[in-house]
N, C-alpha and C positions, 0 to 999 in steps of 0.2 A: 377972600376965602373962608370961610368958617370950617374948622378943624372937627372930622371927625371921626367915630368907630364901624369898623364893619365886624361884624360876628357871623360865621357860617358853619355849621355843624357837619360834622362825620356823619356817612351815610353806610348802610351796608345793603349791598347792591344782589339782588335775584330772589332773595327770603327762600330757598331751598329750589320750585319748580319755576319761579316766577324771574326766567331767563329775560335778560335785559330791560324787563317790563313792572319788574316791581323792587320798591327799595323803602327804607327804613331811618329817619333821622337819630342819630343818638347826641348825646349829652358828653359830647367831646369835640371842641370847638378849633377853628381856625379864626383867630381873633386881629384884625390891623388897625392900625391907629394912623391914621394921614392927615398931614398940616399941610400947608401953603409952605415953599422951600423957594431959594433961588435958583437950585439944582437940582435932581435928581436922585434918589439917595434911599436905599432901602437896608435896613437896620433890625437885625444884626444880618451883615452883609453876608452871602453865602461864599464869596471867594472873594477875598480882597484885589484879586486878578481880574476876576467879571466882571465888566461893564453893565450897569444898570438896564442898558438895551437886551440883555440875555436874561434877565428875571423872568422866570414863567409867566408872572401875575402883569409885570409892563408890560408883556409882551400882548398880552389877553385884550387888557385896557387900551393898547394903541391898536388893536386890531379894529376893535370895538369902535373907536375915536374915527379913525378914518374911513369906517362904514357910513358913520353918519357926518362925514367930510369935514371932522375939524380936529383941533391939535391937543392934545392933554399940554394943561401946565405943569410948571415941576412939583414935585409933590416930595415930601419926606414921610417914607412908609414904615413902619415898626412894626414889625411881625410877631406875634406869638400863637404858636401853634400845638397843639396836642394831639395833632392828627399823624402818626406814623406815616411814612413815606411807603410807596409802595409795598403796601399792608392789605388790601383789600378794604379799606374802610372810605373809600372816596377823596383821598387826598387830591386828586385832579379836580375833581369836578367843586370840592369847596374853594382850591385855588382859582378856577377858570370864574364861578360865579364873583370869587374878591374881584378879580380884573375889571370883570363886565360892570358889577358896583362902583368900583374908582371911577369908570371911564361915564358912568351914569350919571355922579355926582359931582365930578369937577367941569365937566362939560356940560352938567344942564340936560341933557336929554330927555328926562322925561320918561323913561322906558317905563312899560308896564310888566306886571309879572308874565304874561303872554311871549312877552318879546324875548323877557333874560333865560325864559325857558328855550324858545328856539334859538337865540342865539348861542346857549349853553348848550342845547342840544347837537347844532349844527359841527362846534367844536370837538365835544366828547362824542359824540359818534351814537350816543342812546341816552334816551334818557332817566335811565332807573336810579343812578344817584343823584343827576342833576335836580330832579321834580323833589324827592325828599330834603334836600339839602337847599333848594329855595322856600318849600312851603312847610317843613317839618312833618312828621308821625308818618302811617305807614301810606305810602303810595303807588298806586297802580299805573301805568301811563304806554302811551302807547304811540309812535311818530308814524303818520299816514302822509308824510311830506305837505299836503297842503296845511297839516295842523297839527297839533300832538293835542290829545284826549287823555285828561287824567282824573284822576278819581281819589278820595282820601277816603281812609276809614277810620271806624271811629276810633275812641283810643283803646288801647288794650291793656288788660290786667297783666300783667308780665312783667317781669324783668329779663335782660340780657347779661349775659355774662363774654367776655372776647379772653382768644386765648391768641395771644401775637407773639410770632417767633421772632428770634433776630436772624430773619432771613428777609428778605427781598424776593417779590416774584412778579415781575411785569405782568399789567393785563396783554400786554401782547405775545408773551412768551406763553400764557398760560389760553389764551386762543388757537393757539397752532395747533393743540392738542386735539381739539374738538374737532368732529365729523361736519363734512361739506354740506350734507345734505342726511335727513333721515327717512327713514321708511315710513309710510302711511301708516302704519298698525303701531312703528313705535311714538310718532307724534301724536297720533290720536291720544293714547295710552298716557304719555307725556303731558298732554293738554288736559285732560281727567283730572290726574294729579293737580295740577296747579289750580282748576278749578275749585277741588275738595280743600285746599289749602285756604281759600278766601272765604267757601259757603261757612267751614268749619270758625274760621276765624270772628265771622260776624254772627255764628250765634253763639261764641265764648266757648266754645268745645276744644278747648286747648290740647287736650289729650290727642284728637283727631287731625287736629293740625298739625301738629307734630311730628306723628306718625307722617303722613302725608310728605311733610317738606324731605322727609330723610328717603322720600321715593323718587325724589327727583329722575330723572331719562334723557332731559335735557344737556348738564353739560359738568355734575359732580363726579359719575361715572367716567370720565374721561378725564377732569382731572387730579383725583383725590391720590393718584401715583405721584403728582408732584409736592404732595402738603405732608411732612412729617408730622409720624404722629396721628396721623388722621384719624384709625379703628380706635387706637389706645384713647385720646380724647373723648370721641363718642361714647364708647362703654363707659369708661370714669364718670363722666356725666350725668348718663342714663342710671347708674347707680346710685348717684347722690341727688337724684329727684328732677332731672331735667324731661323736658317734654321733646326736644329735638337738639341737635346739633348739627350743623351745615358749614358748606363756605360763605365767609364773608367777603360776597363779590365774587371774584377771581382769585380770592385766597392769597398768602397763606394763612391770614389770620383766619379762624372758625370762633361759630358764636351759637352758643345754646342761649334757645328762648326758655326761662324757670319759672316756677309760681311767681308770684306776688311776695314784695319783700324777703324772697330767699336768695336773691343775688349774690350776695355780700357770703353767706353761707356758703353759697356754692362756690364761689371765686377761690374765697380762702383754701377749702377741702384739696381744690384743684391745683391751686398755687404749688401745695407742698409735694406735689404729684410731678410737676412740670416745673421745678425751679429754673429751666433757662430760659421759660416765655413770661411774658409779662402779663398777668391775668385777671383782669379788672371786670368789675360788676358796672354796667352800665346802663341807666335810666335812658329810656325813649326819650327822645327832645321832641315835644308839640311845635317849639316854633325853629323855622325855618331861617333864612337871611334876616338878618336886622341889622339896621341901621340907625347910630342913634349922633346926635350933635353935640358939641362943647363950644361954649363963648370963647 
């Protein structure tokens, strides 16, 4: 078996009103170095007392291998991740795709991108993080059951700034505050807002796109009470020239869309205001899941 490396980008789901269907890849990666070994080993170990069978990436790889009626050969997996856990930056989606790709490589499954998208969506529950992590860029996707339809948007002339707090927020907890159903009038308006975001992005009207991103009705009005400094960060980012500031996924991280070449300047300004946060200027990632081989 050749050693290989897997790299999967972080993602920011929803992009405001694109709830569970729109996501963006960011240049912050989960990287795995995979080598043949006599026994399974994950480095660094998450806990010396935790067996490898409990590792999330291993469990995904095993699930995919069993789906194809084969067995995983033992590997040594060295993990380097810049994606913080439970912060709304797609850490679970990146780990799921990494597990799928380990099984694909070591079991010679020859999975297509559509296979990976399907498996990842079934495990994650929705494609908004899986699709951009797989394909890169800004991706709109919807699961119709029999197929997952996805469309990439052209590259955007935007920078992003993320505000990562020192607290975690599980997606399950963030979903509990959402309503079970929406009145027809609300749903129609919310869908119209999402349509305007896409249309404005395609036209390069980032001012309108940003204004519409901040008018989401599907999830942000309900989740914002769970997010520390939500209004403060929005106001300060707008003062520094941001087009919009929205939840990244389910939060608690917020993400601003800002003019090209202005990300670092705005991040530095907001870091001074938010000393307890990790404020980062991140470029959008046009490449999704990558695999490279070593002799």
